[in-house]
matplotlib code that plots the C-alpha trace (Angstrom):
import matplotlib.pyplot as plt

x = [0.0, 1.5, 1.9, -1.0, 0.1, -1.6, -2.0, -2.5, -0.9, -1.0, -4.7, -5.4, -3.2, -4.9, -8.3, -7.2, -5.7, -8.9, -11.1, -12.9, -14.6, -14.7, -18.5, -18.3, -15.9, -17.9, -21.1, -19.3, -18.3, -21.8, -20.3, -21.2, -18.8, -18.0, -17.3, -14.9, -13.2, -12.7, -11.0, -8.8, -7.7, -7.0, -9.9, -11.2, -9.4, -10.0, -11.0, -9.6, -13.0, -12.9, -9.4, -10.3, -13.4, -11.3, -8.8, -11.7, -13.2, -10.0, -9.8, -13.5, -14.3, -11.0, -8.9, -5.9, -4.5, -3.0, -1.8, -3.1, 0.4, 0.6, -2.8, -2.5, 1.2, 1.3, 2.6, 4.0]
y = [0.0, 3.4, 6.5, 8.9, 12.3, 15.3, 17.8, 20.9, 20.4, 24.1, 24.3, 21.1, 22.3, 25.7, 24.0, 21.9, 24.9, 26.9, 24.0, 24.1, 21.0, 20.1, 20.3, 23.9, 24.9, 23.1, 25.0, 28.3, 27.4, 26.2, 22.7, 19.3, 17.7, 15.1, 17.8, 19.5, 16.2, 15.5, 18.9, 18.3, 14.8, 16.1, 14.2, 17.6, 20.9, 24.1, 27.0, 30.4, 31.4, 28.5, 29.4, 33.1, 32.0, 29.8, 32.6, 35.0, 32.3, 32.2, 36.0, 36.4, 33.3, 32.0, 35.1, 34.5, 36.4, 33.7, 34.0, 31.7, 30.5, 29.5, 27.8, 26.0, 25.0, 21.5, 18.9, 16.3]
z = [0.0, -1.1, 1.0, 0.6, -0.7, 0.7, -2.1, -0.1, 3.3, 4.3, 3.6, 5.6, 8.5, 8.6, 8.6, 11.6, 13.4, 12.9, 14.0, 10.6, 9.3, 5.6, 5.9, 7.1, 4.4, 1.7, 2.9, 2.6, -1.0, -1.9, -2.6, -1.3, 1.1, -1.6, -4.2, -1.8, -1.0, -4.8, -5.1, -2.1, -3.3, -6.9, -8.6, -9.7, -9.7, -7.7, -9.8, -9.1, -7.8, -5.3, -4.2, -3.6, -1.8, 0.5, 1.1, 1.9, 4.2, 6.2, 6.4, 7.5, 9.5, 10.9, 11.3, 9.1, 6.2, 4.0, 0.4, -2.3, -2.8, 0.8, 1.0, -2.2, -2.2, -3.5, -1.1, -3.5]

ax = plt.figure().add_subplot(projection="3d")
ax.plot(x, y, z, "-o")
ax.set_aspect("equal")
plt.show()
């Protein structure tokens, strides 16, 4: 069994630090939980609109000012 690669480790870490669930983030993006999971695992891609919405979510809801480069740095 191969090692699972986390595509966006900074995004996942900041969700954990902020106590944000995937369900809560998905709701804020008007996505289903499954649709967000598919984006997080690389099955589908994040649009720029998705990425900016996530960045704004962190600014407004979590209290962090993170760049898109930081949040979406690829972890492979």
